[in-house]
N, C-alpha and C positions, 0 to 999 in steps of 0.2 A: 491574501486569498487563503482560505481554509478549505480543506477537502473533507467531506463527511460521507460515510456510507449512505446509500439510498435506504429508505425504509424497507425493512424486511430482508436486509443483507446480513448474513451471519458468516462467521469464519470458524473453520474446523482445523485444528492443528493436525499435522501428519507426522508419523514416526520419523521421517527423514529430515525433519526440521522445516519442511514447507508447510503450506496450508492451502485449504480450498475455501474459496468464497462462494457462497450460495445465495442467489436471489430467489427468495421463496415464491414470489408472484410468477416469475417467468420460468423458473426452474433452471436458469442458467448457472453453470459452474465455471469457475475460473481457478485454475491450478497455479499456485505460486511456488516457485523454487525457494530454497532456504534464504537466499538473498532478498528476493521480493517479499518473503514473509517477514524478514527483519525490517524492511522498509514499511510494510503495512503496520507492524507492531509499533515502530517508532512514530509513525504518523498519528496513530491513535493516542500514544502516550504524550504527544506534543500538541494536543488539541487541534489536530488537522493541519498544522502549519508545516509546510515542506522544508523551510530553511533549518529550523532546529532538528527536524527529523533526519534530514540528510547529514547534518553534522554528527548526530549521534551514531548513525550507521557508519559513517566514515571512520569514526574513532573505533567502533567495534570491529570493523574489518581491516583497519589500518590501510585505508584506501584514500586516494585524493578526493577531497570534499567536492571539488567541481565536477568530477566524474560521477560521484554518487548522486549529486543533485541532478545531473543530466539523466542518469538512469531512473531516478525517481520521477522526473517529469515524463519520461516515456511510459513508465508504469501507470502513472495517473491518467495519461492520455488513453491508454488501453482500457483502463477501468471505467473511464467516463464513456468511451464508445460502447462498452459492454453494458452500460447502465447500472454499474455497481457503486459508483461514487458521484457526487455532485460538488461543484465548486461554489463556495459562498464568499461574498465580499467581507 
């Protein structure tokens, strides 16, 4: 499963290392803390694939890979419910 931003979703980096996702059509904003921003960036860098993205973040933050994957799954659930990402087979 790959996760892609919905059409019209853009990201804006913040000075604190976080980022804001903006859905242009609905005007919805989603504020990501620096850890969620790293997950978003890793997901984009890994073609929307959660497994390599979570491994990358685990290495970056020196965190257990299984915990990072769980956190990424929670983030993806939130982003899907907000209409910011979609899952693709």
